[in-house]
N, C-alpha and C positions, 0 to 999 in steps of 0.2 A: 803681635797682640794675641793671636790665637794659641801659639805653642810656647813661646818664650817670655811673654809679658815684658817686652823691652821697656826701658825707662821706668823701672819699678819705683825707684826713689822719687821720681818726679810725679808719677800718676797715682801710685798706690801706697804712699808712705803712711797714710792713716789707717791702713788695714793690716790685720795679721794674716789674712788669706783672702784671695779673690778667685771667684769662679766665673768663667765666661762660657756662654752657650753660643755656638755658631755652627752653621752647616750641618745641623742635626747631631752634633757631638757636644760634649761639655769638658772643659779643662779647668783645673784648679792649680793654684800655686800659693804656697805658704812662704811667709817672709823667711829668708835665709836659704830657701831652696833655689838652685840654679835654673831648674827647668820645671815646666808644668806637667802635671800628670792627668791622665784620662779618668773621667768619672763615668763608668758604665751605667750606673743606676740613674743618671741624669740625661741619658740619651733621649732625644725627642726629634722626630722627623717632621713634625708639624711646622710649616714655614713661618707662620705668623708669630710675632713676639708675644701676643696676648696669650697664646697657648703655652709658650715656654715659661711665662711668669707663673702660671698655675702649676706646671710641672715642677718648677723650682721651689714653689711654696711647699708642696707636699714632700719634696725631697728634704728640705731644711727641717720640716717638722719631724721627719723620721730619723734624720741623721743627727740633729742637734736638739734633742728633746729638752724643753724648758727654756730654750733661747727664744728671744723675741725675733719676729720676722715682720718687717715693715714693707708694705707694698705701696710704692709711690706712683699713683696713676690718677688721671682725670677721665679716662675712657670708661664709659658706662659698661661696656662689655667686660672689661677687666674686673670692675667692681662686682658685677653680678656673678661672674665666674669665681672670683675669690671667695665670696660669701658661700656660694654653692659648694666649693671644694672644702672650705673650713667646716661645713656642717658634717662632713664625713670624718673629721678628725676627732680624737678623744677630747673630752672636756678640758683636760689640763693643757693640751696642745692648742686648742682653739683660743684659749685665753692669751696666748703669746702672739697672735696675729693682729696686726694693726693696718689700717688703711689711711694713707696720707693723700689728701686730695685738695687741689687748689690751683687756680690759674696762675698765681704768682706766689712768691715766698710769703708775702704779707697775708695772703688769703688761705694759706695752708692750714688745714685742720686734720687732726688725727682721730680716727674712730677705732674703737675696739671691735673687732669682728665678733667677739663673744657677745658683746652687748647688742650688736646689730642682729645677730642670729636669735638671741633671746627675744628681742622685740618682734621679729618676724614670727617666731613660734607662738608668741602671746597673741598676736593679731590674727594669724592664719591657722594656728595649730601645727603640730609637728608634721602631720600628713601633707597639708597643702604647702607648707614652707619649702618642701623638697622640689616643688615645681616652679620656683622663682626663676631660675635660669631659662627654663623652657618657655615660660610666659614672656620673659624679656626677648627671647629669640624670635618667637612667633609674632610678636607685636612690632618687630622692626629692630634690626641690629646692623652691623657692618656689611653683612652679606645677604640680609633678608630685608626687602623693602617694607617700609611702614605703610599703613593704610591712610588714605586722605581723610583728615578730620577726626581720626580715631587715635588719640595719643595714649601714652603709657598709663596715665592716670585712670583712663576709662577701663583699660584692661585690669589694672590693679583693683579698681572698685568691683569689677566682675569677679575677680578671684576672692575678694573679701566676702562678696555675697555668696559665692559657692561655699566658702569655708563656714559661713554662718549656718547654712543649711545642714552641713555635716555635723557641726557642733550641736545644733538643736536636736538632730536625729540621734546623736550619740548620748545626749543627756536624758532623752525621753525614755521612759520605761513602758509606755503604751504606744500603740500604733499611731504614727503621725498622720494628720489629715493631708499633709503635703508630701505624700509618698513619692509621687512622680517627680517633684522638684528635688527631693533628696537623691533619688536614683540618678537623675541627670547630673547633679553635682558630683556624685561619686564617679560617674562615667567620665566627666570632664577631667577630674584630677587624675584618674587612672590613665587617660590618654596623654596628659602632659608628662606624667612619669615615664611612659613608654616611648616618648619622642626621643629619637637617637639610638634606640635599641633594636635588635632583630625582631622583637615582638611587634614593633610598629610597622616594619617594612620587611617583607620576605618574599622570595620568588618573584621579584620585580612588581610587587603589588602592595599597596597600602592596606593595612588591616581595616576592613570596612566599618567595624564597630568603633575603632578609635577615630576614624575619619568623621563619622557621624557625630561623635562626641565633641570633637573640635569644631565642627560646624555649628553645634548648639552654642558653643562659646562665642562664636562670631555672631550668631543670631542675637544673643544677649547684648552684644556690643552695639549692633546696628538697630535693634528694635527700639522704638519710641512709644510713648503712651498714646500718641495720636493714631498709630497704625491699627487697623481692625484686627481682632483676634484671629480671624481666618487666615490672614496673611502670615502671622507669627507661627501658626500651626503648620504652615507649608514649608518652613525652613527658609534658607537664604533666597531661594527663587521666589517664594511668596513675598518676602520683604522687598526684594528687588522690583517685582511687578507693582507692588503697592506704592513704593516710592516713585516709580516711573509714572504711574497714573496721577500721583499727587503733584509732581514737579515738572514732568515732561523732560524734554532733552536739554533744558536750560541748566540743570544741575546734575548732569549725567556723571560727573566726577565724584559725586557723593554717594553713588549707588554702591552697594556691597559687591564683591566679586562674584562671578558665576561659580557654580560648583566645580567646573573644569579649571578655571583660573585659581580657585582656592586650593585645588589639589596640587598644582605646581608651587604655589606659595608654601604650602605645608611641606612639600618635598624639599624645598630649599632650607626651611627651618630644621627639618629632620637631618639633612646633611650637616648643617652647622652644629647641631647637637652631637652628631657622630664625631666631629672634630674635637669638640670639648670633652666628650667621653674618652677619646683616644689620649688626649693630653693628661687626663687624670688616671689613666690605666696604670696599675702597679708594675706591670711587666714592660720594660723598655722596648722590647721588640714589637709591642702592639701600639706604640705611639707613632702611628703612621697616618697621614692624612688620606682619607678615602677619595676615590675619583669622583668629582662632582658631576660628571656627565651622566645624565639619566636621573638626576635629582633636581630637576628644575633648571638645569643648565645644559647648554650645547656648545660644541666647538664650531665656529664659523671662521674659516680662513685662519685657523690656529689661535683664535681669540675666543675666550669664554664669554657667552652671552646668555642672559636670562631668557627662559621660555615663559612668556606670560600666559599664553593660552594657545591652543591649537584649533579653537572654534571661534566664530565671530561672536561679538558681545551680544548681538541681537539676531539669533539664528533664524534665517528665512523670514525676517520681519515679523516673527510671531508675537512680539510684544507691542506691535503697533496697532493692535486691533481696536483700541478704544478711540483712536482718532479716525473719524469718518466724516464725510460731508454729503450733502444732497444739493450741491450748487447747480443752478440752471444756466450758468454762464461758463466761462473758461477757467475758473479756479486760479485766476492770475493775481488776485489781491489777497490780503491777509484776512478778508472776511471768510475765506475758505479755512475751515478749522484744521485741515491737514497742513496747508501751507503755513498757517500760524504757528504750528508746532514744529515746523521745519521738516515735515515728512512728505512723502509722495502719496498720491491717491492710489487706491488699490481696487481692482474690480470686485474682489470678494467682500469689501467693506463699504465702498462708496456708491452712491446713487447718482453721481454726477454724469454728465454726458461724455462718454469716452471720445467722441469725435471733437468736441470743443475743448476738452480738458488740456491745459498746458502745465499740469503739475505731475507729469509722469504716470498717467493713468494706465497706459498700456505696458504693464510689467507683471511678472508672475509673482504671486504672493502665496505663502503657505497658509494652510488652514490653522485656525486658532486652536491651541492645545486645550485639553480639558481643564488644566489648572487655571489658565487665564480666563476661561469661560466662567469658572466658579467665582473668580474675583471681580469680574466686570460688574459695574454698577448697572442696575436695571434702568435707572433713569439717566439716559444719555442725551437728554434734550439739550443740555448745555454744550455738548460736544458736536452738535449738528447745526447747520445753518438753518435759521428760521425761514419761513416762507417769505417774510418781509425782507430778511437780510440776504437770502440766498440768490436774489436776482443779481447781486454782485455788480452793481454799477448802473442799473437801469435809470436811477435818478440822475446820475451823471450824464447819461446819454440824452435825457430830456433837457437838461440844462444846456448841453451843447447845441441841441436843435433850436432852443429859444434864442441863444446867442446868434446862430446863423440867420434866423428870421430878422432879428434886430439889425444885423449888418446889411441885409438886403434892403 
């Protein structure tokens, strides 16, 4: 199959020529030729078929100008990468690329990439449209995990919002009142464009400016109208604290990632974009998959595993400051506000009796950070046991005594 294309009459009778990519090389055979020939310009060392499809598309556009190229795929990664690669082609070559997508033959639909690209540029502008593949990668793809409850549509709406800020700023001849929003929008687009390039990551460090810009993108995704403005101004950590105070540990899966976890997430997206950029490189020798170790991945017993974070999600219980109690009993029931939230009591937060407490009072707890002190609500009466409720069962004890007297 690789070198001689055996059984040509049986398998390839409908084709004038067939090109096969395997093991990093490409071979082609034309009808009437006894053997296959090597295609050096189609060499690609990226192991995934997704990347080889993109490499083959660019090769066909350069080798057979004016000929139609049809990509048959239902994988969203391939579709996003195909559109991104087609945007780099001349207009006449872009019109010859088509996407065929469908779960079955009956559902197959053919889309012109030229029309798809024009629609993207009309909605986002030419500048923002170039960040489509990066946005798809960072919001979840084959090698980058998606965020719980944050789908593609929400990221797409955020990119449209960013694009609208840039278009308004570009059309305005006078200083815009939303100068800060326009600057943030420009920074987010620049960071997306830099993803997968040496500008984003060098000397084993992520560019802090680009990281902060992508953090702003995630803040826009997670921020809701019900959150206080002070929380939004503090970045992801402020939103994380505000959501924790609002919902507690019952919806911890809905919290945004910590800054440390977000860095690993962005590193995995950066590595995936490096792979896509390698598959689109015009020089065949540069189409090599980079080593994923160090980009949010690690080798454990010879198997690649994702590094989610190197820090605890609630470091030193710093986010537990708002749950405190002043129970006069043993904190053994859900009347204790700490136990009700599924948390242990802390000597720096609670006024309960450490001798009687049965909710882990005797443990070391860290001091509350300055950020969390700013976000704490001054009125914490609802988070403390009232004097009438903090007796935690005195009424039950009286009822037991009455029952004992009646039995006597």
